[in-house]
C-alpha positions as CSV (number, residue, x, y, z in Angstrom):
1,M,104.4,9.6,-8.8
2,K,103.8,6.5,-6.8
3,R,102.5,8.6,-3.9
4,I,100.1,10.3,-6.2
5,L,98.9,7.0,-7.5
6,L,98.5,5.7,-4.0
7,E,96.5,8.7,-3.0
8,V,94.2,8.3,-6.0
9,V,93.7,4.6,-5.2
10,L,93.0,5.5,-1.6
11,V,90.4,8.2,-2.6
12,L,88.8,5.7,-5.0
13,S,88.7,3.1,-2.3
14,L,87.1,5.5,0.2
15,A,84.6,6.6,-2.5
16,G,83.8,3.0,-3.2
17,A,83.4,2.2,0.4
18,G,81.2,5.3,0.9
19,F,79.0,4.4,-2.1
20,F,78.7,0.8,-0.9
21,G,77.8,2.0,2.6
22,W,75.2,4.5,1.2
23,T,73.7,1.8,-1.0
24,N,73.4,-0.6,2.0
25,L,71.8,2.2,4.0
26,Q,69.2,2.8,1.3
27,K,68.5,-0.9,1.1
28,N,68.2,-1.1,4.9
29,K,65.7,1.9,4.9
30,L,63.7,0.2,2.2
31,A,63.7,-3.1,4.1
32,S,62.6,-1.3,7.3
33,A,59.7,0.4,5.4
34,E,58.7,-3.0,4.0
35,I,58.8,-4.5,7.4
36,A,56.7,-1.7,8.9
37,A,54.2,-2.1,6.1
38,T,54.1,-5.8,6.7
39,L,53.5,-5.2,10.4
40,I,50.6,-2.8,9.7
41,K,49.1,-5.3,7.3
42,A,49.4,-8.0,9.9
43,E,47.7,-5.8,12.5
44,V,44.8,-5.0,10.0
45,A,44.5,-8.7,9.2
46,E,44.4,-9.5,12.9
47,E,41.6,-6.9,13.4
48,L,39.7,-8.3,10.5
49,L,40.1,-11.8,11.9
50,K,38.7,-10.6,15.2
51,D,35.7,-9.0,13.5
52,S,35.1,-12.1,11.4
53,E,35.2,-14.2,14.6
54,K,32.6,-11.9,16.2
55,E,30.4,-12.1,13.1
56,V,30.7,-15.9,13.1
57,E,29.7,-15.9,16.8
58,T,26.7,-13.7,16.1
59,V,25.6,-15.9,13.2
60,E,26.0,-19.0,15.4
61,N,23.9,-17.4,18.2
62,A,21.3,-16.4,15.7
63,L,21.2,-20.0,14.3
64,D,20.9,-21.4,17.8
65,A,18.0,-19.0,18.5
66,L,16.4,-20.0,15.2
67,E,16.7,-23.6,16.0
68,E,15.0,-23.1,19.3
69,T,12.2,-21.3,17.5
70,L,11.8,-24.0,14.9
71,D,11.4,-26.8,17.4
72,P,7.9,-25.8,18.6
73,L,7.0,-25.0,15.0
74,K,8.0,-28.6,14.0
75,E,5.7,-29.9,16.7
76,K,2.8,-27.8,15.5
77,A,3.5,-29.0,11.9
78,L,3.3,-32.6,13.1
79,E,0.1,-31.9,14.9
80,L,-1.4,-30.4,11.8
81,D,-0.2,-33.3,9.7
82,A,-1.8,-35.7,12.2
83,V,-5.2,-33.9,12.0
84,K,-5.0,-33.7,8.2
85,A,-4.2,-37.4,7.9
86,A,-7.0,-38.3,10.3
87,I,-9.7,-36.5,8.3
88,A,-8.4,-36.7,4.7
89,D,-10.1,-40.0,3.9
90,G,-12.9,-39.7,6.5
91,P,-16.5,-38.6,6.1
92,L,-16.2,-35.5,8.2
93,L,-16.1,-33.0,5.4
94,K,-19.0,-34.7,3.6
95,D,-21.1,-34.8,6.8
96,V,-20.4,-31.1,7.5
97,E,-21.3,-30.1,3.9
98,T,-24.5,-32.1,4.1
99,L,-25.4,-30.5,7.4
100,Y,-24.6,-27.0,6.3
101,S,-26.5,-27.4,3.0
102,K,-29.7,-27.4,5.0
103,D,-28.9,-23.9,6.1
104,K,-29.5,-21.6,3.2
105,K,-27.6,-18.7,4.9
106,L,-24.6,-19.9,6.8
107,S,-23.2,-17.6,9.5
108,V,-19.7,-16.1,9.1
109,E,-18.3,-18.5,11.6
110,R,-19.7,-21.5,9.8
111,Q,-18.3,-20.2,6.5
112,L,-14.9,-19.9,8.1
113,S,-15.2,-23.4,9.6
114,L,-16.1,-24.8,6.2
115,G,-13.2,-23.0,4.5
116,A,-10.7,-24.2,7.1
117,L,-12.0,-27.8,6.9
118,R,-11.8,-27.8,3.1
119,M,-8.3,-26.4,3.2
120,L,-7.2,-29.2,5.5
121,V,-8.9,-31.9,3.4
122,K,-8.7,-30.6,-0.2
123,G,-5.7,-28.2,0.1
124,S,-5.4,-24.4,-0.7
125,D,-5.9,-24.9,-4.4
126,D,-9.5,-26.0,-3.9
127,P,-11.9,-23.4,-5.4
128,A,-14.6,-24.2,-2.8
129,T,-12.1,-23.3,-0.1
130,T,-11.5,-19.9,-1.6
131,E,-15.2,-19.4,-2.1
132,A,-16.0,-20.2,1.6
133,F,-13.4,-17.7,2.8
134,N,-14.6,-15.0,0.3
135,K,-18.2,-15.4,1.5
136,A,-17.1,-15.1,5.1
137,L,-15.2,-12.0,4.3
138,Q,-18.1,-10.5,2.5
139,M,-20.5,-11.3,5.3
140,A,-18.2,-10.2,8.2
141,D,-19.4,-7.2,10.1
142,W,-16.6,-4.7,9.8
143,G,-17.8,-2.9,12.9
144,S,-17.4,-5.9,15.1
145,R,-14.4,-7.5,16.6
146,K,-11.7,-8.3,14.0
147,N,-11.4,-12.1,14.6
148,S,-13.7,-13.2,11.7
149,I,-12.2,-10.7,9.2
150,C,-8.6,-11.7,10.2
151,A,-9.4,-15.4,9.8
152,A,-11.0,-14.9,6.4
153,Q,-8.1,-12.7,5.1
154,I,-5.4,-15.0,6.4
155,G,-7.3,-18.0,4.9
156,L,-7.4,-16.3,1.5
157,A,-3.8,-15.3,1.7
158,A,-2.9,-18.9,2.5
159,A,-4.8,-20.0,-0.5
160,G,-2.6,-17.8,-2.7
161,Q,-5.3,-15.1,-3.3
162,K,-4.3,-11.5,-3.8
163,V,-5.6,-10.0,-0.5
164,K,-4.5,-7.4,1.9
165,V,-4.2,-8.8,5.4
166,M,-4.9,-6.1,8.1
167,S,-1.9,-5.2,10.1
168,E,-3.6,-6.0,13.4
169,C,-4.2,-9.6,12.2
170,A,-0.6,-10.5,13.2
171,V,-0.7,-12.8,16.2
172,Q,0.2,-10.7,19.2
173,P,-0.8,-11.4,22.8
174,P,-2.0,-8.5,25.0
175,V,0.8,-6.8,27.0
176,D,0.5,-7.1,30.7
177,A,1.2,-3.7,32.1
178,K,2.7,-5.2,35.2
179,S,5.6,-6.6,33.2
180,T,6.4,-3.3,31.5
181,Q,7.5,0.1,32.7
182,A,4.9,2.6,33.8
183,D,6.1,5.0,31.3
184,P,3.8,4.9,28.2
185,K,6.8,5.3,26.0
186,A,7.9,1.9,26.9
187,H,5.2,0.2,25.0
188,G,6.0,-1.4,21.6
189,A,5.0,-0.2,18.2
190,A,3.1,-3.2,16.9
191,A,-0.3,-2.6,15.3
192,G,-3.5,-2.6,17.4
193,G,-7.3,-2.1,16.9
194,A,-8.9,0.6,14.9
195,A,-11.3,3.5,15.4
196,H,-14.9,2.3,15.1
197,A,-13.5,-1.2,15.3
198,S,-12.9,-1.1,11.6
199,P,-9.8,-2.5,9.9
200,A,-6.9,-0.6,11.3
201,D,-3.9,0.0,9.2
202,S,-2.0,3.3,9.4
203,K,-0.4,6.0,7.4
204,D,1.1,4.5,4.2
205,H,-0.2,2.4,1.4
206,G,0.1,-1.4,1.9
207,K,1.2,-4.1,-0.5
208,D,-0.5,-7.3,-1.5
209,V,0.5,-10.4,0.4
210,K,0.3,-14.0,-0.6
211,T,1.4,-15.9,2.4
212,A,-0.5,-16.8,5.5
213,G,0.0,-14.5,8.4
214,A,1.7,-11.9,6.3
215,H,1.9,-8.5,7.9
216,A,0.5,-5.9,5.5
217,A,1.9,-2.4,5.7
218,P,-0.5,0.2,7.0
219,H,-2.5,1.8,4.1
220,W,-4.6,4.8,5.1
221,G,-4.2,7.9,7.1
222,Y,-5.4,11.5,7.5
223,E,-3.0,13.2,5.2
224,G,-0.9,12.5,2.1
225,V,-1.6,10.1,-0.8
226,M,-3.9,8.0,1.3
227,G,-5.7,10.8,3.2
228,P,-9.5,11.0,3.4
229,D,-9.8,12.5,-0.1
230,N,-8.3,9.3,-1.6
231,W,-9.8,6.7,0.7
232,G,-12.3,5.9,-2.1
233,K,-9.5,4.5,-4.3
234,E,-9.0,1.6,-1.9
235,F,-12.4,1.5,-0.1
236,P,-15.2,2.3,-2.6
237,T,-17.9,3.0,0.0
238,C,-15.8,5.9,1.3
239,G,-16.0,7.6,-2.1
240,K,-19.4,6.5,-3.4
241,G,-21.5,6.1,-0.2
242,K,-24.5,8.4,0.2
243,S,-24.8,8.1,4.0
244,Q,-21.3,8.9,5.1
245,S,-20.2,10.3,8.5
246,P,-19.4,12.7,10.0
247,L,-21.9,15.5,9.3
248,N,-22.2,19.2,10.0
249,I,-25.2,19.2,12.3
250,K,-27.4,22.2,11.6
251,S,-31.1,23.0,11.3
252,P,-33.7,22.2,10.3
253,F,-34.2,19.3,12.7
254,V,-37.0,16.8,13.1
255,R,-38.3,16.3,16.6
256,G,-37.7,12.8,17.7
257,R,-39.0,10.6,20.6
258,I,-36.1,8.2,20.8
259,S,-35.1,7.0,24.3
260,V,-31.3,6.7,24.8
261,T,-29.8,5.7,28.2
262,A,-26.3,4.6,29.1
263,D,-25.4,1.9,31.6
264,Y,-21.7,1.7,31.7
265,K,-19.7,-0.5,34.1
266,A,-16.2,-0.1,35.6
267,G,-13.5,-2.6,34.6
268,P,-9.8,-3.1,34.1
269,L,-8.3,-0.5,31.8
270,R,-7.5,-2.0,28.3
271,I,-5.9,0.7,26.2
272,L,-4.0,1.0,23.0
273,N,-2.5,3.4,20.5
274,N,-3.5,1.9,17.1
275,G,-1.7,4.4,14.9
276,H,-4.9,6.4,14.3
277,T,-6.2,7.2,17.8
278,I,-6.2,6.3,21.5
279,Q,-8.7,3.5,21.9
280,V,-10.1,1.8,25.1
281,N,-11.5,-1.7,24.7
282,V,-14.3,-2.4,27.1
283,K,-15.2,-5.7,28.8
284,S,-18.8,-7.0,28.4
285,G,-21.5,-5.6,30.6
286,S,-21.6,-1.9,29.6
287,K,-24.7,-1.1,27.5
288,L,-26.4,1.7,25.6
289,R,-30.2,1.2,25.5
290,I,-32.0,2.7,22.5
291,D,-35.7,2.5,22.9
292,G,-35.1,-0.3,25.3
293,V,-32.9,-2.3,22.9
294,P,-29.5,-3.1,24.5
295,H,-26.4,-2.3,22.6
296,D,-23.1,-3.6,24.0
297,L,-20.3,-1.1,24.4
298,L,-17.3,-2.5,22.5
299,Q,-14.8,0.4,22.7
300,F,-14.4,4.1,22.7
301,H,-11.8,6.3,21.1
302,F,-10.9,10.0,20.4
303,H,-10.7,12.4,17.4
304,R,-9.0,15.7,17.3
305,P,-10.7,18.0,16.4
306,S,-14.2,16.7,16.7
307,E,-15.4,15.0,13.5
308,E,-18.9,16.3,13.9
309,H,-19.4,20.0,13.5
310,I,-22.3,22.0,15.1
311,D,-23.4,24.8,12.9
312,G,-20.2,24.6,11.0
313,K,-17.9,24.7,14.0
314,P,-15.9,21.7,15.4
315,S,-15.1,21.2,19.1
316,A,-11.6,20.7,20.4
317,M,-12.1,16.9,20.4
318,V,-14.8,14.2,20.4
319,I,-15.2,10.8,22.1
320,H,-16.9,8.1,20.0
321,F,-18.4,5.2,22.0
322,V,-19.0,2.3,19.7
323,H,-21.9,-0.2,20.4
324,K,-23.4,-3.2,18.8
325,N,-26.7,-5.0,19.4
326,A,-27.6,-8.6,19.0
327,A,-28.6,-8.1,15.4
328,G,-25.2,-6.7,14.5
329,K,-26.5,-3.1,14.2
330,L,-23.9,-0.5,15.2
331,A,-24.6,2.7,17.2
332,V,-22.1,5.4,18.0
333,L,-22.6,7.8,20.9
334,G,-20.6,11.0,20.4
335,V,-19.4,13.2,23.3
336,L,-18.0,16.6,22.3
337,L,-15.0,17.9,24.3
338,K,-14.6,21.6,24.7
339,E,-11.5,23.4,26.1
340,G,-12.0,24.2,29.8
341,N,-11.1,22.6,33.1
342,E,-9.0,19.5,33.4
343,N,-11.0,16.2,33.0
344,P,-10.1,13.6,35.7
345,G,-11.2,10.7,33.5
346,I,-9.1,11.7,30.6
347,Q,-6.2,12.4,32.9
348,T,-6.3,8.7,33.9
349,L,-6.4,7.6,30.3
350,W,-3.6,9.8,29.2
351,A,-1.4,8.7,32.1
352,N,-1.7,5.1,30.9
353,A,-2.0,5.5,27.1
354,P,1.0,4.3,24.9
355,A,2.6,7.3,23.2
356,T,3.4,5.1,20.1
357,E,1.5,2.6,18.1
358,G,1.4,-0.8,19.8
359,P,-0.7,-3.7,21.1
360,E,-3.4,-3.4,23.7
361,V,-2.1,-2.8,27.2
362,V,-4.0,-4.3,30.1
363,M,-3.9,-2.3,33.3
364,E,-5.3,-4.8,35.8
365,D,-4.7,-2.5,38.7
366,V,-6.5,0.5,37.1
367,S,-10.3,0.4,37.2
368,F,-12.1,2.7,34.7
369,N,-15.7,3.5,34.2
370,P,-16.6,4.9,30.7
371,G,-19.6,6.6,32.3
372,N,-17.2,9.1,33.9
373,L,-16.7,10.7,30.5
374,L,-20.5,11.4,29.9
375,P,-22.3,14.6,30.7
376,R,-25.3,14.6,33.0
377,E,-27.7,15.8,30.3
378,F,-28.5,13.3,27.6
379,D,-30.2,15.4,24.9
380,F,-28.8,14.6,21.5
381,F,-28.8,14.9,17.7
382,S,-29.2,11.7,15.7
383,Y,-28.7,10.6,12.1
384,E,-28.0,7.5,10.0
385,G,-24.3,7.5,9.0
386,S,-21.2,5.3,8.5
387,L,-17.9,4.4,10.1
388,T,-15.7,7.5,9.9
389,T,-12.7,5.3,9.0
390,P,-12.2,2.9,6.1
391,P,-14.0,0.9,4.9
392,C,-16.7,3.6,5.8
393,T,-19.4,0.9,6.1
394,E,-22.9,2.5,6.2
395,G,-25.8,1.7,8.5
396,V,-24.4,3.1,11.7
397,R,-26.7,5.1,13.9
398,F,-25.1,8.2,15.4
399,F,-26.2,10.0,18.6
400,I,-24.3,13.2,19.3
401,L,-24.9,14.6,22.7
402,K,-25.7,18.3,22.8
403,T,-23.9,19.0,26.1
404,P,-20.1,19.0,25.8
405,V,-17.6,17.8,28.4
406,N,-14.5,19.8,29.5
407,I,-11.0,19.0,28.5
408,S,-8.0,21.2,29.4
409,R,-5.7,22.7,26.9
410,A,-2.8,20.6,28.3
411,Q,-4.8,17.4,27.9
412,I,-5.6,18.4,24.3
413,S,-1.9,18.9,23.7
414,G,-1.2,15.6,25.4
415,F,-3.2,13.6,22.8
416,P,-0.6,12.0,20.6
417,F,-2.4,12.9,17.3
418,K,-2.4,16.5,16.1
419,M,-5.2,15.7,13.7
420,N,-7.2,12.5,13.2
421,A,-10.6,13.7,12.0
422,R,-12.3,12.9,8.7
423,P,-13.9,16.0,7.1
424,V,-17.6,16.4,7.2
425,Q,-19.5,14.6,4.5
426,P,-22.5,15.6,2.3
427,Q,-25.8,15.3,4.1
428,N,-27.6,14.1,0.9
429,G,-31.1,14.8,2.2
430,R,-30.7,12.8,5.4
431,I,-32.9,13.7,8.4
432,I,-31.2,14.9,11.6
433,T,-33.3,14.3,14.6
434,A,-33.1,16.4,17.7
435,G,-34.0,14.4,20.9
């Protein structure tokens, strides 16, 4: 009996020891799992810490760069404060207003000067400041260089007025081609000038801005909600004008005796992609003489297909040479391009043209003469029209040469815009002269 009891006690002891060992094993496993989880959490925390350190370093670098940028701005602000303090209590504004009052029709430049001076002396809330900038904007020739228009728009924006500032009014120095890659794709995508030297925005609808120097989004294009059919919503003349361009040139014609000759000069190539076309800006010296009156060539650009139609048919492309005389009158010489042999002049332009929208590129080592793109014959059709891009300002004289110039199929395909032509507009009884 004792032996049996001893065996029972031994079995129970062994069972207890086994249970105790099994319990400890489970606890050890649980502890190991907790340790492993803790290690994983520690590794994750370490990675997060490293990422945070990188982010802090990035922010610190950005702050250092911002501080470097702010230093020259502080200097400019001090300069402006010094100028404002010097003239705030002086007679300069009164003297200028007295002087300008004798001129019943101030020039755009003087209106801008008056607006700027009043803003310095009286501040942006001064109604006369806004009035001066508004008058300058109304008087500015939309077909001329953009400087006056930009100055007026930025002045009004600085005065808190609801105005759209053209995208190319952002301060951007010309790009020196020597400091960039030869590949046109290397050029940036900032805004540039516009076809017909009109305000150049691009494909989407812009938003109102209320701060000086604000960069408005592009707000017109050749398709979509702000395509040609809807330009009139933003630019009334585009929709309501009675002398709009382009036209379908067809008979009957009136025989004219207008003398038109081109005297174009070679100069460094200044080329840009403004989001609407490839445009070449021309240095002073090249002229178009209309009945002996000189018109300075400002720039030329391309449309695909041609905006002008001849007897209902467009050409593959057209070049528009934009000129302005001393009285501010615009004249456009149109050269139709037909598919044929390769054009050496266009080949030079395409080889240097930016593939994407961006600022003017100056090719100092590339000399280009716009006359290389003209045909020998100078017979033409002529009519009174408008800018073919917004704001569609009227009073532009068009001369469309009858003789086209060749362009190869590959060169047509190489133009970065598949379609950038405004549809033909109603003639509305206008006379087309054949010279």
